N, C-alpha and C positions, 0 to 999 in steps of 0.2 A: 872180967873182960866183958865188953859190950859190943854187940854186932852193930855195924853201921853200913848203910848203903848210900853211896854218893855217885854223882856223875862228875868226873874229873876230866876236863878238856875233851868232853864229848864221849868219854868212855865210862861204862858202868864199873863201879868199884865196890866190892863187898869186903869188909875187914872186921876183925875182932880186935878191939883196942882197949887199952886201959882208960877208964873214964876221965883221968886227969891229963891225958895226952893232948898237948897243944896241936892245933891243926898244922902249923908250920913244920913241927917235928914229924908229924904223920906224912906230910907231902915229901919232905926231904928224906927221911929215913925209911919209910915203908914203900913209897912210890918212886923214890929216887928222882924226884922233880926238884933238882937243886938250883933251879933258877930263882926260886923264892929264897931270898937271903934273910938271915937273922942278924939284927944289929943290937938293939937295946933289950929286946925281949920284954918290953913293957908297953908296947903300942905307941911309942913316942916318935921313933925315927922314920917309920914308913917304909923301910926297905923290904918288909915282908908283905907288902900290899898285893892282894889278889882280888879276884871278883868272886863274891858269893851271891848266887842268884841275881847276877847282873849288876851288883853294886860293889864298889871298892870296900875292902875290909882288911883289917890287920890280922893276919893269920897267926901271929905270935901270941895273941891274947884270946883267940877263939879256941874253944875245945873241939876236938874232932867229933865227939859224940853230939855236941850241940848242932853240928852241921848235918846230922843224919837226914837223908832225903833231899839235900841241897845239890845244886849244880855249881861246881867250882870251875874257875878258869885261872890258870896260872900263866906266867909269861910264856911258857912252852906251848900253851894252847892258842897262841896268836900267830903261829908259824905261817899259816895261810891267809891271815887277815890283811887285806890290802891297805886299810887305814893304819894299822900298826906298822906295816912295812914302810909307809910314807913317814911316819913319825920316827922310826928307827933311822931312816935315811937322813932326815933332818938332824937328828942327834949326831950322826956321824959327820955330816957336812959342816955343822956349826960347832964342832968340838965340844959337845955337851956331855962328854964323859971323859974321865981320866982313869981312875982306878977301876970303875965299873961296878963298885959294890952297891951303890944306890940306884943304879940304872934300871933294873927290873921294876922296882917300886915306883921310880920316877916315871917310867914309860906308862905303867898302869894308871898312875895318877893323872898324868898329862892327857892320856887318851880319854879318860872319864871326864876330866875338866873340859876338854874341847867338845865333847858331846853335849855338855850342859851349856857351855859359853863358847859358841863357834866363832865369834868375832871379838876376841878379847883385846883389851889394851895391855900395855906392858905392866901396869899396876895390877890388872886383873890376873895376869899370868903369875906375877910374883906371889899374889895371895893364893892362887889356885894350886901352885906347886909347893906352897909352904908346909904342906903336910908331910913332906919327905925331906929329910936332912941330907945334905951333901957336904962332905968335908974337903973335897978336892977342887971343885970347879969354880967356886966363887959365884955360881948361879948364872952369870951372864950368858954363857954358851947355851945353857938349858933354856933360858928365857928366849934367846934368839931362835933356837930350834923349834920351840913351841909356837912362836910367832910365825916362823916360816912354814910350819906344817898346817897352821890353821886354815888358810885358803884351800889347800889341797884336800883337807879333811871335810871342809864344807861342801866341796863338789862331790866327794865320795859318797 
């Protein structure tokens, strides 16, 4: 077992973990932060996307021990974030979710994308969210939601 120290959603966390434990499993099983979803477990689908030290990352292919000393933010860590609230509202208004499985990863990816590209075209949005696979929506609702949220997030 290896001792790790992390900051998760603003809270200090100290744990003893198996060196082979994936970060997503640590978040879900040890910290009970189940908003981080596991899809492919190969880093392809994007449903497990979280922030590690402010950058989006696939938690299913990151080892918990490799994140020692890092600051993590899961979808649960955005509860009081006004920009994420606006993006969530746009997802709801534009029917950008159906089963909801990809939604946490999609929200994390969309928020980061809009921080980098605050005035995107539809083509930009398609490329920006392509890192997360959705099997239900056909993507148009998600694209519409990201487009609708962009001006609000620019002002935020």
